N, C-alpha and C positions, 0 to 999 in steps of 0.2 A: 504493500500500500504506500503510495506517494502522497504526502500531505504537505501542501503549501504552508510554510511557517514564517512568521514575522516576529521580530524582536523590536518592541516599540518603547521608547521612553516617554512617559506621560506626565502631564501637569508641569511641563517645561517647554521652552522654545529652544533649548540647547541639549546636545547629546551629553551623556554621562551625568545627567541630573534627573530630577523627578523620580518616577517609579517605573522600573522596567516591567513589562508584561509580555508574555508570549501569546501569540494568536495563531490558532490552527484553523484553516479553512477546509471544511469537510463536505462530502456529499451525504453521508449518514454518520451518526455518532458511532464510534467503535465501543467495545465493552468498557464499562466504567473502570475496570482494572487497568486497561491500557491508557486511558486518559489520566488516571492517577499516576501511573508510572512516568508518563511524559512530563507531567507537572513536577514530579519529584526530580526527574533528570534535569529539567530546566533550572530549578532552584530559584525561580522568580517567586515573589510573594503570591502571584496568581498567573495561571495560564487559562486563556479563554478558548472555547471550542465553538465554532460557528457553523451552522448548517442552514442552507437556503430552503425555504418552504415554497410550495407550489403557488401560494397566494402572493408571493413577492416579499413577505416578511422573512424573519430569520429566527431560528432557535439558538439560544445562547446558554452555555453552561460554563461555570468557573471552578477551577481546582487550585487549591494551595498545594504545597509539597506534601501535605498530610491528609487533607479532607476536601470534599466538595463543598463549595461555599454557597450561601443563600443569596448574597448580594455583594457585588464588587463594582466600584466606580471606575477605577483606573483601567481595568481590563475591558470594561464596556466601552469607554472612550477609545481605547486602543483598537477594539474591534471595528468601531465606526470609522476610525482613521484608516484602517486597512481596507475596508470596503471602498472608501474614497480613492485610495491608491489603485484599487482594482477597477476603477471607473464606474462604480455603482452610481446611478444618477437619479434615484428616487429618494427625496428627502422630505421630511425626517424619516430615518430608518426606524423600523419597529422590531424590537427584540422580544421574544417570548421566553421568559425565565422563571425560575423558582419563586421570584418575587413579583410575578405578574408581568404585564406589558410595560416595557421601558422604551421610550422614544428618544432619539438623539437627532438633533438638528445640526446642520453644518452652516457656518458663516460663509456666505458667498464671496466676500471680499477678503477674508482672512482665513488662515489655517487654524480655525478654532471651532470647537464643538460644544453644544449645550445639551446636557442630559436632563431628562425629566424624571425625578426619583420621588418615592414616597417620603413624606416627612415622618420622623420618628422622635417626637419630643421626649426628653428625659423626664423621669419621675423621681421624687425623693426615695431614698432607700437606705437600708442599713448596710454599710459596706462590709465585705468579708473581713474577718480578723486577719491582720497581716497585710492588707492591701496597701495602706499608706506606708508602713515600714518597708515593704518591698520596693516602693517607688522612691524611698529616701525622704519621705515627707512626714511631718509631725501633725500638721493641721491642714485640712482642705475640705471644700464642699464636695460630697460624693453623691452622684445621681446615677440613674440607670435607664437605658432603653434596650436596644439589642446588646450593647456593650456598656461598661461602666464609664461614666464621665467624671473626671476629677478636675475641679476648677481651682486654680491658684491665683494669686494676686498680680504677679508680674511675669512678663514674657521671659525675663532672664531666668526665672525659676524653671520654666519649661525647657529652655535651652540647656540649662545646666544639669538636668536630670541624668542620673546614672543608675538606673534601676537594677535590682537583683533579678535577672531574667529567670533563673531557676526557681526562685521563690514565686514569681508571678505565674510561672507555668504550673505550679502546684495548687494555685488557688482556683476555686470554682468561680471564674470571672467572666462567664458567658463566652463570647467570641473574642473579647479583648478588653483593653483599657486605654481610653484616650485621656490625655491631659491637655488642658487648655487654659489660656489667660488672655486678658486684653492685649491687643496689638500695639505697635508703635508706628508713628508717622501715618502713612496712608493705609496701613494694615489694621483691620478691625479686630481680628483675633488671631492668635497663634495656636498651634497644637502639635502634639506628637501622638503616635499610636503604637501600642505593643500587643502582639498576638502570639505569644510563644506556644500556646496550646494548639494552634493551627500550623505550627512550623514556621512562624514569622516572628523572630525576636523583636524587630522594630520595622514597621512598614514605612518606606521612605516618603511616600506621598499618597494619601488615601482619599478616595472620593466619597465612599459610602458614609464615613463618619459625619459628613456635613449634613446628612439627613437628620442628625441629632444636634450638631453644633449650631447650625443656622437657626433652628427654632429656639434654642437656648439663648443665643446672643440677640435674637430678635426681641425676646421678652426683656432682656436686660438693657439693651441699647436703644430700644424703641425705634428700630428701623428695619427695612426688609431687604436691603441689598448690602452685600459684604464682600470685602477682599480678605482672604485668609492666607496664611503662610504656614507651611509645615516645617518645623525646625529640626528635621533629621539631618544627617550628614550630607545627603544628596539634595535635600530641600525640595520644595514644591509650592506652586502658586495656584490658587483656585478662586474663582468668583462664584458667588451664590446669590440667589434671589428666592425669597419665600413667596409662594402664591397659594393661599388656602392650605390644603393638606399635601401640597407638593413642594419640592425644592428643585430649582433649576441650578445645576452645577456645571460650570463652564471651565474649559482649559484647553491647552494646546498639546501637541505630541510631535515626536520626531522619530523617524525610522532609523534603527541602528543596523539591522540586517534583514535580508530576505533570502530564504533557502527552501529546501525540501527535506522533510523527515521521511526516511525510507524504513518502513516497518515490514 
C-alpha cells in the first residue's frame, strides 16, 4: 500500500516552529492497529488520516503515539492545508470526526485557515492531589473541561514552568493539563499544554485547547476575539473568535516534506 504522506508545521509561518503533524491521504482507512503504528513511528504529537467521501466531504481521524484522539486542532488544520496543496477547490472543507462535523475555511488572499470547533467552557473542580506540585506550583485556579485548566497570574510563570512529567503522567488528569495566564503586549493570553498520558510530554502548539481557553478568557476579559501565544520551545500563534457555542480558531502552516509511506 502506497500512502501519500505530508509533514506539516502548524500554527506558524516558519519551518521548524509551531507543531509538527503528519497527514496521510487514504482511499479507505487501514486497520486501527496500522494507523496507531504509523503515528507511533512518526512520533509527532498527532498524525491525521484523511479519507474522501462520495459526497465531497472527508472522514478524519487523529492518532497520538499512544491513542486515538477525540479532537485535534493542529492536525485538522494540517489536513486542510494538505488538501489545498493537492488543489482541493471546494471551501470550506467538511471533516466528519469523532467530535462531529468540523468545517475549515481557507483565506483566499493569505495562506491561513479558520477552523470551526465546539466551545468547551471550563467548570470549577477539585483538582487531583498532586497536580499543582507536579507543575511546580503552590497556588493557582484549577478548572476542568475535557482537560484541566490551570490559571496563573503572569505569562512569565507559564514560560518558566518545568513540570515533573512522570508525576503528571501518573495523575488521572483527563487528556491533559493546560496552563494559562494573561498575555503581554498585543497577546491576550498565553498557554502551555502537557499530555504525557497520551504520549505527548508537552504539545508545542495546540488548537483544541482554545475551545476551553477562549471561553474562559472571554468571560474574564469581556471580549470575543483573541490573539494567543503558546510558550513551548517551538512556540505557536493562534487567533480565536467566540461565536455562540462555537470557537473559530485560525492559523497558518508550512510544508516540511512530502513523500510516500510504503506498507
